[in-house]
C-alpha positions as CSV (number, residue, x, y, z in Angstrom):
1,M,3.4,52.7,5.4
2,N,0.2,52.6,3.4
3,T,1.9,50.3,0.9
4,C,2.9,47.9,3.7
5,K,-0.6,47.9,5.1
6,A,-2.0,47.3,1.6
7,T,0.5,44.4,1.2
8,L,-0.7,42.8,4.4
9,R,-4.3,43.2,3.4
10,V,-3.7,41.4,0.1
11,L,-1.8,38.7,2.0
12,A,-4.7,38.3,4.5
13,A,-7.1,38.1,1.6
14,H,-5.2,35.1,0.3
15,R,-4.8,33.5,3.8
16,L,-6.0,30.2,2.5
17,Y,-2.7,29.6,0.9
18,V,-0.9,30.5,4.1
19,I,-3.0,28.0,6.0
20,I,-2.5,25.2,3.4
21,Y,1.2,25.7,2.7
22,L,2.5,26.8,6.1
23,V,0.1,25.1,8.5
24,F,-1.0,21.8,6.9
25,I,2.1,21.0,4.9
26,G,4.2,22.3,7.9
27,I,2.4,19.8,10.2
28,M,3.2,17.0,7.7
29,M,6.9,17.9,7.5
30,F,7.1,18.3,11.3
31,A,5.6,14.8,11.7
32,I,8.5,13.5,9.6
33,S,11.0,15.3,11.8
34,W,9.2,14.1,15.0
35,S,9.8,10.5,14.0
36,A,13.5,11.3,13.6
37,L,13.6,13.0,17.0
38,T,11.9,10.1,18.8
39,S,14.1,7.5,17.2
40,N,17.3,9.3,18.2
41,T,18.8,8.6,14.8
42,D,19.8,10.6,11.7
43,V,17.3,9.1,9.3
44,G,18.7,8.2,6.0
45,D,22.4,8.3,7.0
46,S,22.5,4.9,8.7
47,Y,20.9,1.4,8.5
48,E,20.6,-0.9,11.5
49,P,19.8,-4.5,10.7
50,R,17.6,-6.6,12.9
51,K,19.2,-8.8,15.5
52,P,19.3,-12.5,14.7
53,V,16.9,-14.7,16.8
54,V,18.8,-17.4,18.7
55,A,17.5,-20.2,20.9
56,V,19.8,-22.3,23.1
57,V,18.7,-25.8,24.1
58,D,20.6,-27.3,27.1
59,R,20.7,-31.1,27.2
60,D,23.6,-31.1,29.6
61,R,21.4,-29.9,32.4
62,G,23.4,-26.8,33.2
63,R,26.7,-28.6,33.8
64,G,29.5,-26.1,33.7
65,D,27.0,-23.3,33.1
66,I,27.8,-23.5,29.3
67,A,24.3,-22.8,28.1
68,T,23.7,-19.9,30.6
69,A,27.0,-18.2,29.8
70,M,26.5,-18.6,26.1
71,Q,23.1,-16.9,26.3
72,D,24.6,-14.0,28.2
73,Y,27.4,-13.7,25.7
74,L,25.1,-13.7,22.7
75,R,22.4,-11.4,24.1
76,T,24.2,-8.2,23.1
77,D,24.1,-8.9,19.4
78,N,21.2,-11.3,19.2
79,E,17.7,-11.8,20.5
80,I,17.5,-14.8,22.8
81,I,14.3,-16.8,23.0
82,T,13.3,-20.1,24.6
83,V,12.3,-23.2,22.6
84,E,11.2,-26.4,24.3
85,D,13.5,-29.4,23.9
86,D,10.9,-31.3,22.1
87,P,11.3,-32.8,18.6
88,E,7.9,-31.3,17.5
89,A,8.7,-27.8,18.9
90,L,12.2,-27.8,17.3
91,Q,10.8,-28.9,13.9
92,Q,8.1,-26.2,14.1
93,A,10.7,-23.5,15.0
94,V,12.7,-24.5,12.0
95,A,9.8,-24.9,9.6
96,S,8.1,-21.7,10.5
97,N,11.4,-19.8,10.4
98,Y,10.9,-17.7,13.5
99,V,14.3,-18.7,14.8
100,D,17.5,-17.9,12.9
101,L,19.7,-20.2,14.9
102,I,19.1,-23.1,17.3
103,V,22.1,-24.2,19.4
104,I,21.8,-27.6,21.1
105,V,24.3,-28.3,23.9
106,P,24.5,-32.1,23.9
107,H,24.5,-34.4,26.9
108,G,28.0,-34.7,28.3
109,Y,29.4,-31.6,26.6
110,A,30.9,-30.1,29.7
111,D,32.8,-33.3,30.4
112,A,34.0,-33.5,26.8
113,V,35.3,-29.9,27.0
114,I,37.2,-30.8,30.3
115,A,38.6,-33.9,28.7
116,S,39.9,-32.0,25.7
117,A,41.6,-29.3,27.7
118,G,45.2,-29.3,26.8
119,H,45.0,-32.0,24.1
120,G,42.6,-33.3,21.6
121,E,40.0,-31.6,19.4
122,P,37.4,-29.5,21.2
123,P,33.9,-30.9,21.1
124,A,31.2,-29.2,18.9
125,V,27.6,-28.3,19.7
126,E,24.7,-29.0,17.3
127,T,23.4,-26.0,15.4
128,I,20.4,-25.5,13.1
129,T,20.4,-22.4,11.0
130,S,17.7,-20.6,9.1
131,Y,17.2,-21.5,5.5
132,T,16.1,-18.1,4.3
133,S,18.8,-15.6,5.5
134,G,22.4,-15.4,6.6
135,A,21.6,-14.1,10.1
136,G,21.8,-17.6,11.6
137,A,25.2,-18.2,10.0
138,M,26.4,-14.9,11.4
139,A,25.1,-15.8,14.9
140,S,26.8,-19.2,14.7
141,M,30.1,-17.5,14.3
142,G,29.5,-15.9,17.7
143,V,28.7,-19.3,19.2
144,N,32.0,-20.7,17.9
145,G,33.8,-17.7,19.2
146,F,32.3,-18.1,22.7
147,L,33.2,-21.8,22.8
148,S,36.8,-21.2,21.6
149,L,37.4,-18.5,24.1
150,T,35.9,-20.6,26.9
151,R,38.2,-23.5,26.2
152,T,41.2,-21.2,25.9
153,T,40.4,-19.5,29.2
154,L,39.9,-22.9,30.9
155,I,43.3,-24.1,29.7
156,G,44.9,-20.9,31.0
157,E,43.2,-21.1,34.4
158,S,44.1,-24.7,34.8
159,A,47.8,-24.0,33.9
160,E,47.9,-21.2,36.5
161,A,46.3,-23.5,39.1
162,T,48.9,-26.2,38.7
163,A,51.9,-23.8,38.4
164,G,54.5,-24.5,41.1
165,V,52.7,-27.6,42.3
166,T,54.8,-30.0,40.2
167,E,58.3,-29.7,38.7
168,D,57.3,-31.6,35.6
169,A,56.3,-29.0,33.0
170,T,54.5,-31.6,30.9
171,S,52.1,-32.7,33.6
172,T,48.8,-30.9,33.9
173,A,45.9,-31.3,36.2
174,V,42.5,-32.1,34.9
175,P,40.2,-29.0,35.1
176,T,37.1,-29.2,37.2
177,V,33.5,-28.4,36.4
178,D,33.7,-25.4,38.7
179,Q,36.7,-24.1,36.7
180,L,34.8,-24.6,33.5
181,A,31.9,-22.6,34.9
182,E,34.2,-19.8,36.0
183,A,35.8,-19.7,32.5
184,A,32.5,-19.5,30.7
185,K,31.3,-16.8,33.0
186,S,34.5,-14.7,32.6
187,V,34.0,-14.9,28.8
188,A,30.4,-13.8,29.0
189,D,31.4,-10.9,31.3
190,V,33.8,-9.6,28.6
191,V,30.7,-8.5,26.6
192,D,29.7,-6.0,29.3
193,D,33.2,-5.1,30.4
194,P,36.0,-5.4,27.9
195,S,38.6,-4.4,30.5
196,V,38.0,-7.7,32.4
197,N,40.3,-9.6,30.1
198,P,41.9,-7.5,27.3
199,A,43.3,-10.5,25.7
200,I,39.9,-11.9,24.8
201,A,38.0,-8.6,24.6
202,V,35.3,-8.6,21.9
203,D,34.6,-5.5,19.8
204,H,30.9,-5.0,19.1
205,A,29.9,-2.7,16.3
206,D,26.7,-1.8,18.1
207,R,28.7,0.1,20.7
208,T,29.4,2.9,18.3
209,A,25.8,4.1,18.7
210,E,26.3,4.2,22.5
211,D,29.3,6.5,22.0
212,T,27.2,9.2,20.4
213,S,26.8,12.0,22.8
214,S,23.6,13.7,23.8
215,T,24.9,16.9,22.1
216,N,25.3,15.2,18.8
217,L,21.8,13.7,19.1
218,A,20.3,17.1,19.8
219,A,22.2,18.6,16.9
220,M,21.0,15.9,14.5
221,G,17.4,16.3,15.7
222,F,17.4,20.1,15.4
223,G,19.1,20.0,12.0
224,T,16.7,17.5,10.6
225,T,13.7,19.5,11.9
226,M,15.0,22.7,10.2
227,K,15.7,20.9,7.0
228,T,12.0,19.8,6.8
229,A,11.1,23.5,6.7
230,L,12.5,23.6,3.2
231,Y,9.3,22.6,1.4
232,P,6.6,24.6,3.2
233,L,8.7,27.7,3.4
234,L,9.4,27.6,-0.4
235,L,5.7,26.9,-1.3
236,A,4.2,29.6,0.9
237,M,6.7,32.4,0.2
238,V,6.7,31.8,-3.5
239,V,2.9,31.6,-3.9
240,C,2.1,34.5,-1.6
241,T,4.7,36.8,-3.0
242,A,3.7,36.0,-6.6
243,L,0.1,36.8,-5.7
244,V,0.9,40.0,-3.9
245,T,3.1,41.2,-6.8
246,G,0.5,40.2,-9.3
247,V,-2.3,42.1,-7.5
248,F,-0.3,45.3,-7.5
249,N,0.7,44.9,-11.2
250,A,-2.8,44.2,-12.4
251,G,-5.1,46.6,-14.3
252,E,-6.5,49.5,-12.5
253,T,-4.3,49.1,-9.5
254,K,-1.2,49.4,-11.6
255,R,-2.5,52.5,-13.4
256,R,-3.3,54.3,-10.1
257,L,0.2,53.5,-8.7
258,D,1.8,54.8,-11.9
259,A,-0.2,58.0,-11.6
260,S,0.8,58.6,-8.0
261,P,3.7,61.0,-7.2
262,Q,5.7,58.2,-5.4
263,R,8.1,56.3,-7.6
264,S,7.2,52.8,-8.5
265,S,10.6,51.5,-7.4
266,S,10.0,52.8,-3.9
267,L,6.5,51.1,-3.8
268,G,8.1,47.8,-5.0
269,M,10.8,48.0,-2.3
270,Q,8.1,48.5,0.4
271,R,6.2,45.5,-0.9
272,M,9.3,43.3,-1.0
273,A,10.3,44.6,2.5
274,T,6.9,43.6,3.9
275,M,7.0,40.1,2.3
276,G,10.6,39.7,3.5
277,A,9.7,40.6,7.1
278,F,6.8,38.2,6.9
279,S,9.1,35.4,5.7
280,L,11.5,36.1,8.6
281,V,8.7,35.9,11.1
282,V,7.7,32.5,9.6
283,A,11.4,31.4,9.8
284,I,11.5,32.4,13.5
285,G,8.3,30.5,14.1
286,Y,9.8,27.4,12.6
287,L,12.8,27.8,15.0
288,I,10.5,28.0,18.0
289,I,8.5,25.0,16.9
290,A,11.8,23.0,16.4
291,F,12.8,23.8,20.0
292,A,9.4,22.8,21.2
293,L,9.6,19.5,19.4
294,M,13.0,18.8,20.8
295,L,11.7,19.3,24.4
296,A,8.7,17.1,23.7
297,A,11.0,14.4,22.4
298,G,13.2,14.5,25.5
299,H,16.2,16.5,24.0
300,D,17.6,19.5,25.7
301,P,17.9,22.5,23.4
302,L,20.5,24.0,25.8
303,L,22.9,21.3,24.6
304,L,23.0,22.8,21.1
305,P,26.0,25.0,20.4
306,P,24.9,28.7,20.3
307,A,27.1,29.4,17.3
308,G,25.5,26.5,15.4
309,V,22.0,27.6,16.3
310,A,22.8,31.2,15.1
311,M,24.2,29.9,11.8
312,T,21.2,27.7,11.3
313,A,18.8,30.6,12.0
314,C,20.7,32.8,9.6
315,T,20.5,30.0,6.9
316,T,16.8,29.6,7.3
317,G,16.3,33.4,7.1
318,V,18.3,33.7,3.9
319,Y,16.5,30.7,2.4
320,A,13.1,32.3,3.2
321,L,14.2,35.6,1.6
322,M,15.3,33.6,-1.4
323,A,11.8,32.1,-1.7
324,V,10.4,35.6,-1.6
325,A,12.7,36.6,-4.5
326,C,11.5,33.6,-6.5
327,G,7.9,34.6,-5.9
328,F,8.8,38.2,-7.0
329,L,10.1,36.7,-10.3
330,L,6.8,34.9,-10.9
331,G,4.8,38.0,-10.1
332,E,6.8,40.1,-12.5
333,C,6.2,37.5,-15.2
334,G,2.5,38.1,-14.8
335,V,1.6,34.5,-14.2
336,S,-1.9,33.7,-13.0
337,E,-2.9,32.4,-9.6
338,T,-3.3,28.9,-10.8
339,M,0.0,28.9,-12.7
340,A,1.8,30.3,-9.7
341,N,0.6,27.4,-7.5
342,G,1.6,24.9,-10.2
343,I,5.1,26.3,-10.7
344,A,5.7,26.6,-7.0
345,N,4.6,23.0,-6.3
346,V,6.7,21.5,-9.1
347,F,9.7,23.6,-8.2
348,G,9.2,22.8,-4.5
349,L,9.0,19.0,-5.0
350,L,12.0,19.0,-7.3
351,T,14.0,21.0,-4.7
352,L,12.8,18.8,-1.8
353,F,13.7,15.4,-3.4
354,T,17.1,16.6,-4.7
355,S,18.2,18.3,-1.4
356,G,18.9,15.2,0.6
357,T,16.1,15.9,3.1
358,M,13.9,12.9,2.2
359,L,16.7,10.6,1.0
360,P,20.4,10.5,2.0
361,L,22.8,11.6,-0.7
362,S,24.5,8.2,-0.6
363,M,21.2,6.6,-1.8
364,M,20.4,9.1,-4.5
365,P,21.3,8.6,-8.2
366,S,24.1,10.8,-9.5
367,V,21.7,12.5,-11.8
368,M,19.6,13.7,-8.9
369,I,22.6,14.9,-7.0
370,T,23.8,16.9,-10.1
371,V,20.3,18.4,-10.5
372,G,20.3,19.3,-6.8
373,K,23.4,21.4,-7.2
374,F,21.5,23.7,-9.5
375,L,18.7,24.2,-7.0
376,P,18.8,26.1,-3.6
377,G,17.5,23.2,-1.4
378,S,20.7,21.2,-1.6
379,W,22.9,24.1,-0.5
380,Y,20.4,25.0,2.2
381,C,20.7,21.5,3.7
382,Q,24.5,21.5,3.4
383,A,24.7,24.9,5.1
384,I,22.8,23.5,8.1
385,D,25.1,20.4,8.1
386,H,28.2,22.5,8.2
387,A,26.6,24.8,10.9
388,L,25.9,21.9,13.3
389,G,28.5,19.3,12.2
390,I,26.0,16.7,11.1
391,G,25.0,14.8,8.0
392,T,27.3,15.6,5.1
393,A,29.6,17.5,7.5
394,A,29.9,14.8,10.2
395,V,33.6,15.6,10.5
396,G,32.7,18.8,12.4
397,V,31.5,22.4,12.2
398,S,33.0,24.4,9.3
399,V,32.3,28.1,9.3
400,G,34.0,28.5,5.9
401,D,31.9,25.8,4.2
402,W,28.8,27.1,5.9
403,A,29.4,30.6,4.5
404,S,30.1,29.2,1.0
405,C,26.8,27.2,1.0
406,L,24.9,30.1,2.4
407,G,26.4,32.4,-0.2
408,L,25.1,30.1,-2.9
409,V,21.6,30.2,-1.5
410,A,21.8,34.0,-1.4
411,L,23.0,34.1,-5.0
412,F,19.9,32.2,-6.0
413,G,17.8,35.0,-4.4
414,V,19.9,37.7,-6.2
415,A,19.5,35.9,-9.5
416,F,15.7,35.7,-9.0
417,I,15.5,39.4,-8.2
418,C,17.6,40.4,-11.2
419,L,15.5,38.3,-13.5
420,G,12.3,39.7,-12.0
421,L,13.5,43.3,-12.5
422,G,14.5,42.5,-16.0
423,V,11.2,40.9,-16.9
424,G,9.3,43.7,-15.2
425,R,11.2,46.4,-17.1
426,F,10.6,44.5,-20.4
427,R,6.9,44.2,-19.8
428,R,6.5,47.9,-18.8
429,S,8.5,49.1,-21.8
430,R,6.5,47.0,-24.2
431,P,3.1,46.6,-22.6
432,A,1.4,45.4,-25.8
433,T,4.0,42.7,-26.8
434,G,6.2,42.3,-23.8
435,G,3.5,41.2,-21.4
436,A,1.9,38.9,-23.9
437,A,5.2,37.4,-24.8
438,V,6.2,36.7,-21.2
439,T,2.8,35.4,-20.3
440,H,2.9,33.1,-23.3
441,L,6.3,31.9,-22.4
442,A,5.2,31.1,-18.8
443,E,2.2,29.3,-20.0
444,S,4.2,27.2,-22.4
């Protein structure tokens, strides 16, 4: 008990590191996760291009509702703006490039469409595309699709209207303007309700985002928030544990502990148990903050799968204990306070940027991905993905893969403990040469 109290007093004496690494850096990382929560996207895994800006100029004075229906049809995938039908305004729109596509419905266009129904070539509208990007060309494809579907629908409705009226199969009635307006409106309605006419239904890629359930959004937000805890947890636990271990292994303190009747291994286990308990408290605090951020961003934490939350909490706890083991290794190496901070920051940044937290794995060079496999951060993030079925495990939750990734994180901690025990034993058995050699090796 006295050893635990002494460990906490040493930790309190170095509270500045706790404030810097846990509070300040934690706030910075939570700000990153907040942007992901409020945007309702899994940052880094998807890219959404901007919508093309389209202007429709109606010189046919609304005849057949062609222009109005075209705007409704294009509105889903494009941003519709208004440009005056004036030569100067049109030239300015093209020259300043704030419009990707200008569609001009010429005078008499509705009559030309009616005249071409059933025979002849369909009339064309005038289009002016942007000279700096392909967005206008892509939008013009939607315009051509709308006009083609409108003409096809008009021909079909006209044929149905004349069916049974005449016995001559080759004779057709001339469609009316009202029929043209109805055809154009039915094509525009297909955008909002594909079941209106399955034969001419349009598949919009943007609807894939609408199919994402609230549960998946909550899981992505929670998982992203917990991934950002990777960096502050590693820094704080490594530095604090290294400092605590160094204080107990220094000079007069070490000699008094060696002279006490209690075994040094028992004292070391008590110190490590205290630091481990502290790290688990910090991990629980991060879980609580993650839930609070979800509530503030409008996500319901109750939508999260309980098993996924439990596996994520277990992953964070094991990762925090691994960080304590890394700090134990540095402390047993006898590194100074400055050196412990330097090593922790370099190791932390390398772990952060190879883990997939800041950049998606698909955008990272293969060298970084390979390096990340030799560091615990990558396996920590993959364990969270498999626990919640997000990111690299978008196919679904996998308990087996989660256990494998978590086991690798735990193996890192075991390796750090074994190395620390080996280095500590070497330094104690050769106090004159061992300590100097290890210190020199750490400084180099």
